[in-house]
C-alpha positions in Angstrom: -70.9 -78.8 -31.6 -72.5 -75.6 -32.6 -70.6 -72.5 -33.5 -71.7 -70.6 -30.3 -70.6 -73.4 -28.1 -67.2 -73.6 -29.7 -66.8 -69.9 -29.1 -67.8 -70.2 -25.5 -65.3 -73.0 -24.9 -62.5 -71.1 -26.5 -63.3 -68.0 -24.4 -63.3 -70.0 -21.3 -60.0 -71.7 -22.0 -58.4 -68.3 -22.8 -59.7 -66.7 -19.6 -58.4 -69.6 -17.5 -55.0 -69.3 -19.1 -54.9 -65.6 -18.5 -55.8 -65.9 -14.8 -53.2 -68.6 -14.2 -50.4 -66.8 -16.0 -51.2 -63.2 -15.0 -48.3 -62.7 -12.6 -45.8 -64.0 -15.2 -47.1 -62.2 -18.2 -45.3 -59.2 -19.8 -46.7 -55.7 -19.5 -47.7 -55.6 -23.1 -49.7 -58.8 -22.8 -51.6 -57.6 -19.6 -52.5 -54.3 -21.4 -54.5 -56.1 -24.1 -58.3 -55.7 -24.0 -61.0 -58.2 -23.9 -61.3 -58.0 -27.6 -58.4 -60.5 -27.9 -60.6 -63.1 -26.2 -62.7 -63.3 -29.3 -59.9 -65.0 -31.2 -59.2 -68.6 -30.4 -55.5 -69.6 -30.6 -54.8 -72.5 -33.0 -52.9 -74.6 -30.4 -55.9 -75.0 -28.0 -57.5 -78.4 -28.0 -61.2 -78.0 -28.1 -62.0 -81.5 -26.8 -59.8 -81.0 -23.8 -61.5 -77.7 -23.0 -64.9 -79.4 -23.4 -64.0 -82.3 -21.0 -62.4 -80.1 -18.4 -65.1 -77.5 -18.4 -68.3 -78.9 -19.8 -70.9 -76.3 -20.9 -74.5 -77.2 -20.8 -76.8 -76.5 -23.7 -78.2 -73.1 -24.1 -81.7 -74.3 -23.2 -80.4 -75.5 -19.8 -78.7 -72.3 -18.8 -80.3 -70.0 -16.3 -80.9 -66.4 -17.0 -79.1 -63.6 -15.1 -79.9 -59.9 -15.1 -76.4 -58.6 -15.5 -75.1 -60.8 -18.3 -73.8 -59.7 -21.6 -75.2 -60.7 -25.0 -73.3 -61.9 -28.0 -74.0 -58.7 -29.8 -72.5 -56.7 -26.8 -69.4 -58.9 -27.0 -69.0 -58.3 -30.7 -69.5 -54.6 -30.1 -66.9 -54.7 -27.3 -64.5 -56.3 -29.8 -65.1 -53.6 -32.4 -64.6 -50.7 -29.9 -61.4 -52.1 -28.4 -60.0 -52.9 -31.7 -60.3 -49.3 -32.9 -59.1 -47.7 -29.6 -55.5 -48.2 -28.4 -55.1 -49.9 -25.1 -54.4 -47.9 -22.0 -50.7 -47.8 -21.0 -49.7 -48.7 -17.5 -46.3 -48.5 -15.8 -44.4 -51.5 -14.5 -44.9 -50.3 -10.9 -48.6 -50.2 -11.3 -48.6 -53.6 -12.9 -46.6 -55.0 -10.0 -49.0 -53.6 -7.4 -52.1 -54.8 -9.2 -50.8 -58.3 -9.8 -49.5 -58.6 -6.3 -52.7 -57.5 -4.7 -54.8 -60.5 -5.7 -53.6 -64.1 -5.8 -54.0 -66.0 -9.1 -57.2 -68.0 -9.4 -57.6 -71.6 -10.4 -60.4 -73.3 -12.3 -62.8 -75.3 -10.1 -66.2 -76.8 -10.6 -67.8 -74.4 -8.2 -66.4 -71.3 -9.8 -68.3 -69.6 -12.6 -66.3 -69.0 -15.7 -68.3 -66.4 -17.6 -71.8 -65.2 -17.9 -73.0 -64.2 -21.4 -76.6 -63.1 -22.0 -78.1 -65.0 -19.2 -76.1 -68.2 -19.9 -73.8 -69.4 -17.1 -70.7 -71.3 -18.1 -69.8 -73.9 -15.4 -71.6 -76.6 -13.4 -72.0 -74.9 -10.0 -74.4 -72.1 -9.1 -72.3 -69.0 -8.0 -73.1 -65.4 -7.3 -73.3 -63.3 -10.4 -70.0 -61.5 -11.1 -70.0 -57.8 -11.9 -70.4 -56.8 -15.5 -67.3 -56.1 -17.6 -66.0 -52.6 -17.5 -64.8 -51.2 -20.8 -61.8 -49.6 -19.1 -61.1 -52.2 -16.5 -57.8 -54.1 -16.7 -57.6 -57.8 -16.8 -56.2 -60.3 -14.3 -55.8 -59.9 -10.6 -56.0 -56.1 -10.8 -59.7 -56.3 -11.6 -60.2 -58.2 -8.4 -58.3 -55.5 -6.5 -60.4 -52.8 -8.0 -63.4 -54.5 -7.0 -62.3 -54.7 -3.4 -61.4 -51.0 -3.5 -65.0 -50.2 -4.7 -66.5 -52.3 -2.0 -64.8 -50.7 1.1 -61.5 -49.0 0.5 -60.8 -45.6 -0.9 -57.8 -45.8 -3.2 -56.7 -44.1 -6.3 -59.3 -42.3 -8.3 -57.8 -43.3 -11.6 -55.9 -46.5 -12.1 -52.3 -46.2 -12.9 -51.9 -42.5 -11.7 -49.5 -42.0 -8.8 -50.1 -38.3 -8.3 -53.1 -38.9 -6.2 -51.3 -41.1 -3.7 -49.2 -40.4 -0.6 -46.1 -39.4 -2.5 -47.6 -36.0 -3.2 -48.1 -35.5 0.5 -44.6 -36.6 1.3 -43.2 -34.2 -1.3 -45.3 -31.4 0.1 -44.1 -32.0 3.7 -40.5 -31.6 2.6 -41.2 -28.4 0.7 -43.7 -26.7 2.9 -42.1 -23.6 4.7 -44.5 -24.0 7.7 -43.1 -27.5 8.5 -40.5 -27.1 11.2 -39.0 -30.5 10.5 -38.7 -30.1 6.7 -35.4 -30.9 5.0 -33.7 -27.6 3.9 -31.4 -27.6 1.0 -28.0 -26.5 2.2 -27.1 -25.1 -1.2 -30.1 -22.8 -1.2 -29.0 -19.1 -0.8 -30.7 -16.1 0.6 -30.8 -12.6 -0.9 -30.4 -9.4 1.0 -29.8 -5.7 0.3 -26.2 -4.7 0.1 -25.2 -1.9 2.4 -23.2 0.9 0.9 -21.1 3.6 2.6 -22.7 7.0 2.8 -20.2 8.6 0.5 -20.8 5.9 -2.1 -24.6 5.8 -1.8 -26.1 6.5 -5.2 -29.7 5.6 -4.4 -29.7 2.3 -6.2 -30.5 -0.9 -4.4 -28.2 -3.8 -5.1 -28.9 -7.4 -4.0 -26.3 -9.8 -2.7 -26.3 -13.4 -1.7 -26.4 -13.9 2.1 -24.4 -16.8 3.4 -23.1 -17.5 6.9 -19.4 -17.7 7.1 -17.6 -18.1 10.4 -14.3 -16.7 9.1 -15.9 -13.5 7.8 -17.6 -13.1 11.2 -14.3 -13.3 13.0 -12.8 -10.7 10.6 -15.7 -8.4 11.2 -15.4 -8.8 14.9 -11.7 -7.9 14.8 -12.5 -4.8 12.7 -15.1 -3.8 15.3 -12.6 -4.1 18.2 -10.0 -2.1 16.3 -12.2 0.7 14.8 -14.4 1.2 17.9 -11.4 1.1 20.2 -12.9 -1.7 22.3 -11.1 -3.9 24.8 -10.4 -7.5 23.8 -12.5 -8.9 26.6 -15.5 -7.1 25.2 -16.3 -10.3 23.3 -16.7 -12.2 26.6 -19.4 -9.9 28.0 -22.7 -11.7 28.4 -24.7 -8.9 26.9 -22.7 -9.0 23.7 -22.9 -12.7 23.5 -26.7 -12.7 24.1 -27.2 -10.1 21.3 -25.1 -12.0 18.9 -26.9 -15.3 19.6 -30.2 -13.6 18.8 -28.8 -12.2 15.6 -27.1 -15.3 14.4 -27.2 -18.5 16.5 -24.7 -20.3 14.3 -21.8 -18.0 15.1 -19.1 -19.2 17.5 -17.9 -16.2 19.4 -14.1 -16.5 20.0 -12.3 -15.8 23.2 -10.4 -12.6 23.8 -7.1 -14.2 23.1 -8.4 -15.4 19.7 -9.7 -11.9 19.0 -6.3 -10.5 19.9 -4.6 -12.9 17.4 -7.2 -12.0 14.7 -6.5 -8.3 15.2 -2.8 -8.8 14.8 -3.2 -10.9 11.7 -5.6 -8.3 10.2 -3.0 -5.6 10.8 -0.3 -7.6 9.1 -2.6 -8.3 6.1 -3.4 -4.6 5.7 0.2 -3.6 6.2 1.3 -6.0 3.4 -1.2 -4.6 1.0 -0.1 -1.0 1.7 3.5 -2.0 1.6 3.1 -3.3 -2.0 1.3 -0.1 -3.0 4.1 2.2 -1.6 6.9 0.1 -2.9 5.4 0.0 -6.4 4.2 3.6 -6.4 6.1 5.8 -8.9 5.4 9.0 -6.9 7.2 10.3 -3.9 5.9 10.1 -0.3 5.9 13.0 2.2 6.5 12.1 5.8 5.3 13.7 9.1 6.6 12.6 12.4 6.2 13.6 16.1 6.9 12.1 19.5 4.5 11.5 22.5 4.8 10.3 26.1 2.0 7.9 27.1 0.4 7.3 30.5 3.0 4.6 31.1 5.7 7.3 30.8 6.9 5.6 27.6 8.1 7.6 24.6 6.2 6.8 21.4 7.0 8.1 17.9 4.4 8.3 15.1 5.3 8.3 11.4 2.6 9.2 8.8 2.9 8.9 5.1 1.2 11.2 2.6 1.0 10.4 -1.1 -1.3 11.0 -4.2 -2.2 7.7 -6.0 -2.7 7.2 -9.7 -6.3 8.3 -9.4 -5.1 11.7 -8.0 -6.5 11.0 -4.6 -4.6 12.3 -1.5 -4.0 9.5 1.0 -2.8 9.7 4.6 -1.6 6.5 6.3 0.0 5.9 9.7 3.1 3.9 9.0 4.5 3.5 12.5 3.6 4.0 16.1 6.5 2.5 18.0 8.5 2.9 21.1 11.7 4.9 21.3 14.2 5.2 24.1 14.4 9.0 24.2 13.8 12.2 22.3 17.4 12.8 21.1 18.0 13.6 17.4 20.1 10.4 16.8 17.4 8.2 18.2 14.7 9.9 16.1 16.9 9.5 13.0 17.5 5.8 13.5 13.8 5.1 14.3 12.6 7.0 11.2 15.2 5.3 8.9 14.2 1.9 10.2 10.5 2.6 9.6 11.1 3.8 6.0 13.2 0.7 5.2 10.5 -1.6 6.7 7.9 -0.1 4.4 10.2 -0.1 1.4 9.8 3.6 0.8 12.7 4.7 -1.5 11.3 8.1 -2.7 10.9 10.8 -0.2 9.7 14.3 -1.0 9.7 16.1 2.4 9.7 15.4 6.1 7.5 17.7 8.2 8.5 18.0 11.9 8.0 20.5 14.7 10.5 23.2 15.7 12.4 21.1 18.3 16.2 21.2 18.0 16.3 17.4 18.1 14.4 17.2 14.9 16.9 19.5 13.2 19.7 17.1 14.2 17.7 14.1 13.1 16.9 15.5 9.6 20.5 16.6 8.9 21.7 13.0 9.7 18.8 11.5 7.8 19.6 13.5 4.6 23.1 12.0 4.5 22.0 8.5 5.3 19.3 8.3 2.7 21.9 8.5 -0.1 23.6 5.4 1.3 20.7 3.1 0.5 19.8 4.7 -2.8 16.8 6.6 -1.6 15.6 9.2 -4.1 15.0 12.7 -2.7 14.3 16.1 -4.5 17.6 17.8 -5.4 19.6 15.6 -3.0 17.4 16.4 0.0 18.0 20.1 -0.1 14.3 20.9 0.5 13.4 17.8 2.5 13.2 19.5 5.9 9.9 21.3 6.5 8.9 22.9 9.8 5.3 22.6 11.0 3.4 25.7 10.2 0.9 25.1 12.9 3.7 25.0 15.6 5.2 28.2 14.2 1.8 29.9 14.3 1.3 28.7 17.8 4.7 30.3 18.9 3.8 33.5 17.2 0.5 33.9 19.1 1.9 32.8 22.4 4.6 35.4 22.2 1.9 38.0 21.7 -0.1 36.7 24.7 2.7 36.6 27.2 1.3 39.5 29.0 -2.4 38.6 29.2 -4.7 41.6 29.3 -6.6 42.2 32.6 -9.8 42.1 30.7 -9.2 38.5 29.5 -8.3 37.5 33.1 -11.5 38.9 34.5 -13.7 37.1 31.9 -11.8 33.8 32.6 -12.5 34.2 36.3 -16.2 34.8 35.6 -16.5 31.6 33.5 -14.7 29.7 36.1 -17.2 30.8 38.8 -20.2 29.8 36.7 -18.8 26.4 35.8 -17.6 25.6 39.4 -20.9 24.0 40.6 -24.3 22.9 39.3 -26.2 25.5 41.5 -24.1 28.4 40.1 -24.6 27.2 36.6 -28.4 26.8 37.1 -28.5 30.4 38.6 -26.6 31.7 35.5 -29.0 29.9 33.1 -31.9 31.6 34.9 -30.2 35.0 34.3 -29.7 34.1 30.6 -33.4 33.4 30.3 -34.5 36.6 32.0 -32.2 38.6 29.7 -33.8 36.9 26.7 -30.4 35.8 25.3 -30.8 33.3 22.6 -27.7 31.2 22.2 -27.3 27.5 21.7 -23.9 27.6 23.3 -22.9 28.0 27.0 -19.8 29.5 28.6 -16.7 27.3 28.4 -13.4 27.3 30.2 -10.1 27.6 28.3 -6.6 26.2 28.7 -4.4 29.2 29.4 -1.5 27.5 27.5 -3.6 27.1 24.4 -4.5 30.3 22.7 -7.1 28.7 20.4 -9.1 27.6 23.5 -8.8 31.2 24.8 -10.3 32.5 21.6 -13.2 30.0 21.8 -13.9 31.0 25.4 -14.0 34.7 24.5 -16.0 34.3 21.3 -18.6 32.3 23.2 -18.7 34.4 26.4 -19.0 37.9 25.0 -22.6 37.1 24.0 -23.6 36.7 27.7 -22.5 40.2 28.8 -26.0 41.1 30.1 -26.4 37.8 32.0 -23.1 38.4 33.9 -24.2 41.9 34.8 -27.5 40.5 36.2 -25.6 37.8 38.1 -23.9 40.5 40.1 -27.2 41.5 41.7 -28.8 38.0 42.0 -25.8 36.1 43.5 -23.8 37.8 46.2 -21.1 35.1 46.1 -20.3 36.2 42.6 -18.9 39.6 43.8 -17.1 38.2 46.8 -15.3 35.5 44.8 -14.4 37.7 41.8 -13.0 40.5 44.0 -10.2 38.2 44.8 -9.6 37.6 41.1 -9.3 41.2 40.0 -13.0 42.2 40.1 -16.0 41.6 37.8 -15.9 42.4 34.0 -16.9 45.9 33.1 -18.3 47.3 29.9 -14.8 48.4 28.9 -13.6 44.8 29.4 -16.3 43.4 27.1 -15.5 46.0 24.5 -11.8 45.0 24.5 -12.8 41.3 24.4 -14.7 41.8 21.2 -11.6 43.5 19.7 -9.4 40.8 20.9 -11.7 38.1 19.4 -11.5 39.9 16.0 -7.7 39.9 16.3 -7.4 36.2 17.1 -9.9 35.1 14.6 -7.4 35.4 11.7 -5.0 33.0 13.5 -7.8 30.7 14.5 -9.2 30.4 11.0 -5.7 29.8 9.6 -5.0 27.1 12.1 -8.4 25.4 11.9 -9.1 25.5 8.2 -5.7 25.2 6.5 -3.0 24.0 8.9 -5.1 21.4 10.6 -6.2 19.9 7.3 -4.9 16.4 6.6 -7.3 15.0 3.9 -7.1 17.9 1.4 -4.2 19.8 -0.2 -2.8 22.5 2.1 0.6 23.4 0.6 -1.0 25.7 -2.0 -3.0 27.6 0.6 0.0 28.5 2.8 0.9 31.8 1.1 -2.7 33.0 1.2 -3.1 32.7 4.9 0.4 34.1 5.5 -0.7 37.2 3.6 -3.8 37.5 5.8 -1.8 37.2 9.0 0.9 39.7 7.8 -1.8 42.2 6.8 -3.5 42.0 10.1 -0.3 42.4 12.1 0.7 45.4 10.1 -2.7 47.0 10.7 -2.6 46.4 14.5 1.0 47.7 14.7 -0.3 51.1 13.6 -3.2 51.0 16.1 -3.7 53.6 18.8 -4.3 50.8 21.4 -1.0 50.3 23.2 -1.9 46.8 24.3 -2.8 45.6 20.8 0.1 47.4 19.3 2.6 45.7 21.6 1.0 42.3 21.0 1.2 42.8 17.2 4.9 43.9 17.4 5.8 40.8 19.4 4.0 38.5 16.9 5.7 40.2 13.9 9.1 39.6 15.3 8.5 35.9 15.8 6.9 35.7 12.3 9.9 37.2 10.6 12.2 34.7 12.4 10.6 31.8 10.5 8.8 33.4 7.5 11.0 36.3 6.5 11.5 34.9 3.0 15.1 33.8 3.6 16.7 30.4 4.0 14.5 29.5 7.0 11.6 29.1 4.6 11.1 26.0 2.4 10.5 27.2 -1.1 8.7 24.0 -2.0 5.6 25.7 -0.5 6.0 28.5 -3.0 6.3 26.0 -5.8 2.9 24.6 -4.8 1.5 28.1 -5.2 2.9 28.4 -8.7 1.5 25.0 -9.7 -1.9 26.2 -8.6 -3.5 27.2 -11.9 -5.5 29.9 -10.1 -2.3 31.7 -8.9 0.9 30.9 -10.8 3.7 33.5 -10.8 1.4 36.5 -11.0 0.0 35.8 -7.5 3.5 35.2 -6.1 4.8 38.5 -7.4 1.8 40.4 -6.0 2.1 38.8 -2.5 5.9 39.2 -2.3 5.7 42.8 -3.2 3.1 43.5 -0.4 4.9 41.5 2.3 8.6 42.0 1.6 9.0 45.1 -0.6 10.1 45.4 -4.2 13.9 44.8 -3.7 13.4 41.6 -1.6 10.6 40.5 -3.9 12.9 40.5 -7.0 15.5 38.5 -5.1 13.0 35.9 -4.0 11.5 35.6 -7.5 14.9 34.9 -9.0 15.5 32.1 -6.4 12.0 30.6 -7.0 12.4 30.6 -10.8 15.8 28.9 -10.4 14.2 26.2 -8.3 11.4 25.7 -10.8 13.9 25.2 -13.6 16.0 22.8 -11.5 12.9 20.8 -10.6 11.8 20.5 -14.2 15.2 19.2 -15.3 15.4 16.8 -12.4 12.1 15.3 -13.1 12.9 15.0 -16.8 15.8 12.8 -15.8 13.6 10.7 -13.4 10.8 10.3 -15.9 12.1 10.6 -19.5 9.5 11.1 -22.1 9.3 9.0 -25.3 10.6 10.7 -28.4 7.2 10.7 -30.1 5.5 12.6 -27.3 6.7 16.1 -28.2 4.9 18.6 -30.3 7.6 18.7 -33.0 7.1 15.0 -33.7 3.4 15.6 -34.3 4.3 18.4 -36.6 6.8 16.2 -38.5 4.1 13.6 -39.0 1.8 16.2 -40.3 4.3 17.5 -42.8 5.3 14.0 -44.0 1.7 13.4 -44.9 1.8 16.4 -47.2 5.1 15.2 -48.7 7.0 17.9 -46.9 10.8 18.2 -46.7 13.4 20.5 -45.5 14.0 22.3 -48.8 11.7 24.8 -50.5 11.7 23.1 -53.9 9.5 24.3 -56.7 7.9 20.9 -57.1 6.6 21.1 -53.5 3.1 22.2 -52.8 2.6 25.5 -50.9 1.1 23.6 -48.0 4.2 21.5 -47.7 6.4 24.6 -47.8 4.3 26.2 -45.1 4.6 23.3 -42.7 8.4 23.1 -43.3 8.8 26.7 -42.3 6.7 26.3 -39.2 8.7 23.3 -38.2 12.0 25.1 -38.5 10.6 28.1 -36.6 9.4 26.0 -33.7 12.6 24.0 -33.5 14.6 27.2 -33.2 12.1 28.7 -30.7 11.1 25.6 -28.8 9.5 26.0 -25.4 9.2 23.4 -22.8 6.2 22.5 -20.6 7.2 24.8 -17.8 7.3 27.9 -20.1 4.0 26.9 -21.7 2.3 26.5 -18.3 3.5 29.8 -16.9 2.5 31.7 -20.0 -1.0 30.2 -20.1 -3.8 32.3 -18.6 -4.7 31.9 -15.0 -7.7 29.7 -14.3 -10.9 31.3 -12.9 -11.5 30.6 -9.3 -14.9 29.3 -8.2 -16.4 27.5 -5.2 -15.7 23.8 -5.3 -12.6 24.0 -7.4 -10.7 20.8 -7.1 -7.0 21.3 -7.9 -6.3 17.5 -8.0 -9.1 17.0 -10.6 -7.8 19.8 -12.7 -4.3 18.4 -12.8 -5.7 14.9 -13.5 -7.3 16.3 -16.6 -4.1 18.0 -17.7 -1.7 15.1 -17.0 -1.4 14.2 -20.7 -0.7 17.8 -21.7 1.9 18.5 -19.0 3.6 15.2 -18.5 6.5 16.4 -16.5 4.8 19.3 -14.6 2.0 17.0 -13.5 4.4 14.7 -11.8 5.9 17.6 -9.9 2.4 18.7 -8.9 1.5 15.2 -7.6 4.6 15.3 -5.3 4.3 18.9 -4.2 0.6 18.8 -3.4 1.1 15.8 -1.1 3.3 17.8 1.2 1.5 18.4 4.6 2.4 21.8 6.1 1.7 20.6 9.7 2.1 17.5 11.8 -1.5 17.4 12.8 -1.9 14.0 11.1 0.7 12.5 13.5 -0.7 14.3 16.5 -4.2 12.9 15.8 -2.7 9.4 16.1 -1.6 10.4 19.6 -5.2 11.0 20.5 -6.0 7.5 19.3 -3.1 6.2 21.3 -4.3 8.0 24.4 -7.7 6.3 24.1 -6.2 2.9 23.5 -3.8 3.3 26.4 -6.3 4.6 29.0 -5.8 4.0 32.7 -7.6 0.7 32.5 -5.6 -0.7 29.5 -2.2 0.5 30.4 -0.8 -3.1 30.5 -0.9 -3.3 26.7 2.5 -3.9 25.2 4.0 -1.5 22.6 3.6 -4.0 19.8 -0.1 -4.4 20.4 -0.5 -0.6 20.7 1.2 -0.1 17.3 -1.0 -2.7 15.7 -4.2 -1.2 17.0 -3.4 2.4 16.1 -2.0 1.6 12.6 -4.8 -0.9 11.8 -7.5 1.6 12.8 -6.1 4.2 10.3 -5.7 1.5 7.6 -9.3 0.3 8.0 -11.0 3.7 8.0 -12.0 5.0 4.6 -13.9 8.1 5.7 -13.0 11.2 3.8 -14.6 13.5 6.4 -12.3 15.6 8.5 -12.8 16.5 12.1 -14.2 19.9 12.6 -13.1 21.0 16.0 -15.5 23.9 16.3 -18.5 21.8 15.3 -17.5 19.1 17.8 -17.3 21.7 20.5 -20.7 23.2 19.6 -22.2 19.7 19.7 -20.9 19.1 23.2 -22.2 22.4 24.4 -25.6 21.7 22.8 -25.9 18.4 24.6 -24.9 20.0 28.0 -27.5 22.7 27.5 -30.4 20.2 26.9 -32.5 19.3 29.9 -31.7 16.0 31.5 -34.1 13.1 30.6 -36.3 11.8 33.4 -34.7 8.3 33.2 -31.1 9.6 33.4 -29.8 10.7 36.8 -26.7 12.6 37.4 -25.0 9.6 38.8 -25.7 7.4 35.8 -24.5 10.1 33.5 -21.3 10.5 35.3 -20.7 6.7 35.3 -21.5 6.6 31.6 -18.8 9.2 30.8 -16.1 8.8 33.4 -16.3 5.1 34.3 -16.9 3.8 30.8 -13.2 3.1 30.2 -13.4 0.6 33.0 -14.2 -2.0 30.4 -10.6 -1.9 29.2 -8.8 -5.0 28.4 -6.2 -6.5 30.7 -4.4 -8.1 27.8 
């Protein structure tokens, strides 16, 4: 047997063995190249191979065009031996071996064609030539089938070009409506900030739907916007919410009611912990009110300055009482204070009703029974509302209303009585070229501030009223029954009267109606302005104005004569104002009460200041190392100082020893240092709370007194404003609400609101007048406008 023939037989035997064992071979064995076929294993029997697969001589073989020569086979061996085999994964191996069945040796199957020589005894079609990169076994058969008719993978063994990439894309494509969304994936949105905290910076936050937070927000909306509980069941609201967030489940009105009550209890618990742990005192205002149900309600409001020196106003109670007697008010107020855990009370501001005097006298004695701390045993706890006193003063002066004011009131009533008369008056205003954004208003005769607003607005339309006498004959006939039309003399007196009332109006609006800023330090300033104006009008030649001023002065002296009827804590607030101190007090007292009474009042005020300082020193004792002398001792000790002037001491040590002895003999407390220090310069935007916050470490005791005194409200407007909220909550369509629900809604609204903007009565009135003066839009009829304003409360809840 020639050498070539032995090689051929060995190759054939090896190829048959590979084809038969291809499905069972290991991955490393399948990855071997055709170069391994050139080596004949030692255990193969050459005779058995020759008998099972006889190979004809070379001269009997037929030539084929696509055979491979011996040189090509050797070249293939050299190339594959130098290059590493291509790695394939087990998954690719499994697919390739499973695609084609294992082949068996037969007489009609060609084994191998090499350089035109066919191995085998049956003529068969010429197999394809060997690919250098092609794998062995059944996978080569599969690749051949794919080349013939099927389009498969571009590169064998690479899975990225199959259908798995498409499946992965379908799950990740945002345009696929059926894609699987990761529930853990979050969305980002812009965090909305309150207007007072908007610093221009955009802050992102994670948006995530939460059903519980939506219910809390819904309860806040019902409380803050004063909506009925059944508002959540309206189809319009439900449709809007579904478009905004389809996942939300809108609760029923009973569930919303329970959420509102739970929210109120939660806010109450937080505030209760703050008040019980607060080291400062709380000032109280209280007042009573009769609802539309003819039920007596009592409102209690707490005022305090927190550790950040911010004035807070919180409605503590809005509850039902049996009557307006003093004993009933005292018991209700005491129960409210115990419920909130308030054990430190500075003042209680009430109106001038006699029942409040009885209630406060009883309360002062009862507070000591349950260890409640008051200033100097409650001696200065009772404070009368300055706004009510001012209202009594002006009403006494306006008992006999001037005929000029009566005529102007009748003219305004005629203009506002019908739309046709108002339109005729507007035409007169245009013809007289009067430019005013406001329109005439009606006043409430029992409220002098509304009378001032009516006169201040109407006096600008003098020419329009004069023209109305000629254009509208009904104007003369109607006003003749009311005392006649206003004359030029009446308009002149009206302007004087407006100037006279402006001082009282500004004092009431700016200072006495303030609830979110310090007002106790501004009381004396406005009192001086009012006294100066009354003294000026008392000496007037106008008899009517002189009589009005005298009546007002008598009422003013009844409450603010500088005697025991006045609460001197208001004067303490003026002294603790660094822009005023004692110098301003002495100046104002001498102008209002004379020198003799001024000296008596100053002695009483200084005595109160000393008692307050000693009382607060006992409440808040200072550590021994916080005094100035301790600092000096530490300085002298660093120089080796002592009490004796020895010769071995340095001169610096002797100096500090002398200074220490001098200061210890002439030591001054914080109160003396504060009063002797220069008065601060007054400027626009001066914040007294910020000033004291910066001086809290310097004046440790005085700053605590300032925090308590500056929280004192000089009017009950904060409690009366809660009655306005109660009136909107208990409208005619929601009068079935029980008192517990009313208290929760009114108190929770105050606890939820964080706005620091106070209500400007004049601006609100100007805005209403501006809206009424604007022409009516084409899509709004008078009927729809009336329904929108008058019938809107029909949505009230029946719960």
